[in-house]
C-alpha positions as CSV (number, residue, x, y, z in Angstrom):
1,M,-13.2,-14.7,21.9
2,L,-13.1,-16.5,18.4
3,W,-15.7,-13.6,17.0
4,S,-13.4,-10.9,18.4
5,S,-10.4,-12.4,16.8
6,I,-12.1,-12.6,13.8
7,L,-13.0,-9.4,13.7
8,K,-9.6,-8.3,14.8
9,Q,-8.2,-9.6,11.6
10,I,-10.9,-8.2,9.4
11,A,-10.2,-4.3,10.8
12,L,-6.3,-5.3,10.4
13,L,-7.1,-6.8,6.8
14,G,-5.0,-9.9,8.2
15,G,-2.2,-8.3,9.3
16,L,-1.6,-5.1,7.2
17,G,-2.3,-2.9,9.8
18,N,0.7,-4.4,11.9
19,A,3.1,-2.7,8.9
20,P,6.0,-0.7,10.7
21,F,5.5,2.1,8.7
22,A,2.2,4.0,6.8
23,P,0.0,0.9,7.7
24,G,-2.9,3.2,6.4
25,T,-1.0,3.5,3.0
26,V,0.7,-0.1,3.2
27,A,-3.4,-1.5,3.1
28,S,-4.4,1.0,0.4
29,I,-1.9,-0.5,-1.7
30,F,-2.2,-4.2,-0.7
31,A,-5.6,-4.8,-0.3
32,G,-7.2,-1.5,-2.0
33,I,-5.7,-2.1,-5.5
34,P,-6.6,-5.5,-5.8
35,A,-9.9,-4.8,-4.1
36,A,-10.6,-2.4,-6.7
37,C,-9.6,-4.6,-9.1
38,L,-11.9,-6.9,-8.5
39,L,-14.5,-5.0,-7.9
40,A,-14.2,-3.0,-11.8
41,F,-15.8,-6.2,-13.2
42,A,-19.1,-6.0,-11.0
43,Q,-21.8,-4.2,-12.8
44,K,-22.6,-0.5,-11.1
45,P,-25.3,-1.0,-8.9
46,M,-24.0,-4.4,-7.8
47,A,-20.3,-2.3,-6.8
48,A,-22.0,0.6,-4.8
49,A,-24.2,-2.6,-2.8
50,I,-20.8,-4.3,-2.3
51,I,-19.0,-1.2,-1.2
52,T,-22.0,-0.6,1.5
53,L,-22.0,-3.9,2.8
54,I,-17.8,-3.8,3.3
55,F,-18.6,-0.2,5.1
56,F,-21.3,-1.4,7.5
57,L,-18.7,-4.2,8.0
58,S,-16.1,-2.4,8.7
59,C,-17.8,0.0,10.9
60,Y,-18.4,-3.0,13.5
61,A,-15.0,-4.6,12.7
62,A,-13.3,-1.1,13.4
63,D,-15.9,-0.5,16.6
64,E,-15.2,-3.9,18.4
65,T,-11.7,-3.9,17.7
66,A,-10.9,-0.4,18.9
67,K,-12.4,-1.1,22.5
68,K,-10.6,-4.5,22.6
69,M,-7.5,-2.0,22.2
70,A,-8.8,0.9,24.1
71,K,-7.9,3.5,21.6
72,H,-10.1,6.2,20.1
73,D,-8.8,5.4,15.7
74,P,-5.7,3.0,15.9
75,K,-3.3,3.1,13.5
76,E,-3.7,-0.8,13.2
77,V,-7.3,-0.8,11.9
78,V,-7.1,-0.3,8.4
79,I,-10.3,-1.6,7.0
80,D,-11.1,2.1,6.9
81,E,-8.7,2.8,4.0
82,L,-10.1,-0.3,2.2
83,V,-13.7,1.5,2.3
84,G,-12.2,5.1,1.5
85,Y,-10.0,3.8,-1.4
86,L,-13.1,1.9,-2.5
87,V,-15.1,4.7,-3.1
88,T,-12.1,6.8,-4.4
89,M,-12.0,4.3,-7.6
90,L,-16.1,3.5,-7.3
91,W,-17.0,3.2,-11.5
92,F,-13.4,4.3,-12.5
93,P,-11.9,2.1,-15.5
94,I,-9.0,0.3,-14.0
95,T,-6.2,1.5,-15.2
96,A,-2.3,2.2,-13.9
97,K,-3.0,5.8,-14.2
98,S,-6.7,5.3,-12.2
99,L,-5.1,3.2,-9.7
100,I,-2.2,5.3,-8.9
101,V,-3.7,8.6,-8.9
102,G,-6.3,7.5,-7.0
103,L,-4.1,6.1,-4.5
104,A,-2.2,9.4,-4.3
105,A,-5.7,11.4,-4.0
106,F,-7.1,9.4,-1.4
107,R,-3.7,9.2,0.8
108,L,-3.5,12.7,0.6
109,F,-6.9,13.7,1.6
110,D,-7.0,10.8,4.4
111,I,-3.7,12.2,5.9
112,W,-4.6,15.9,4.8
113,K,-8.6,15.6,6.2
114,P,-9.9,18.7,5.0
115,W,-13.6,19.8,6.4
116,P,-16.1,18.1,6.7
117,V,-13.5,15.1,6.8
118,S,-11.6,17.1,9.6
119,F,-14.8,17.6,11.5
120,L,-16.1,13.1,11.1
121,D,-12.5,12.6,12.3
122,Q,-13.0,14.6,15.4
123,K,-16.6,14.5,16.0
124,I,-17.8,10.9,15.5
125,R,-16.5,8.6,17.7
126,G,-16.7,4.5,17.7
127,G,-16.4,2.5,14.7
128,L,-18.5,5.1,12.2
129,G,-16.3,7.6,13.0
130,I,-13.6,5.8,12.5
131,V,-14.7,4.6,8.5
132,L,-16.8,7.2,8.1
133,D,-13.8,10.1,8.1
134,D,-12.4,7.7,5.2
135,V,-15.4,7.7,3.4
136,G,-15.1,11.5,3.1
137,A,-11.8,11.6,2.4
138,G,-12.6,8.8,-0.5
139,I,-15.5,11.2,-1.9
140,Y,-12.8,14.1,-2.4
141,A,-10.6,11.7,-4.2
142,H,-12.9,10.7,-6.3
143,A,-14.0,14.1,-7.4
144,L,-9.8,14.7,-7.7
145,L,-9.2,11.5,-9.7
146,W,-12.4,12.2,-12.2
147,L,-11.1,16.1,-12.6
148,T,-7.5,14.9,-13.0
149,L,-8.3,11.8,-15.2
150,R,-10.6,14.4,-17.5
151,I,-7.9,17.2,-17.8
152,W,-5.1,14.4,-18.3
153,E,-6.3,12.2,-21.6
């Protein structure tokens, strides 16, 4: 019971998943941005390793919480937004421009879900599916952020 409660708190990023409006965006702003700022202090290989560990923890927490809630991809589970935003921001310098453009790009691709993100969202079940589509959106957002910063500089 205690372990289940801990996993739910992880999956909901504390109470961010209970935000009454746009919990994914709320989580990206209030958990993703601070986490990206902290992750920027890590060496590149360490940053990638940390995101990988968070990915696996997220898959597990999202899977267990979704089962308890008896939902495929509960909107309250927002740990996947954290992972996706961290993928978006990986190895970029932390500036107001990169944080805001990265956030907008990630939310765009997470909501739009272009192929193959839509495939991941529809075909892969459980915690892996919940998190993997956000990783895919984060990869697209990472590429768009890179292009935007190259053009905008």
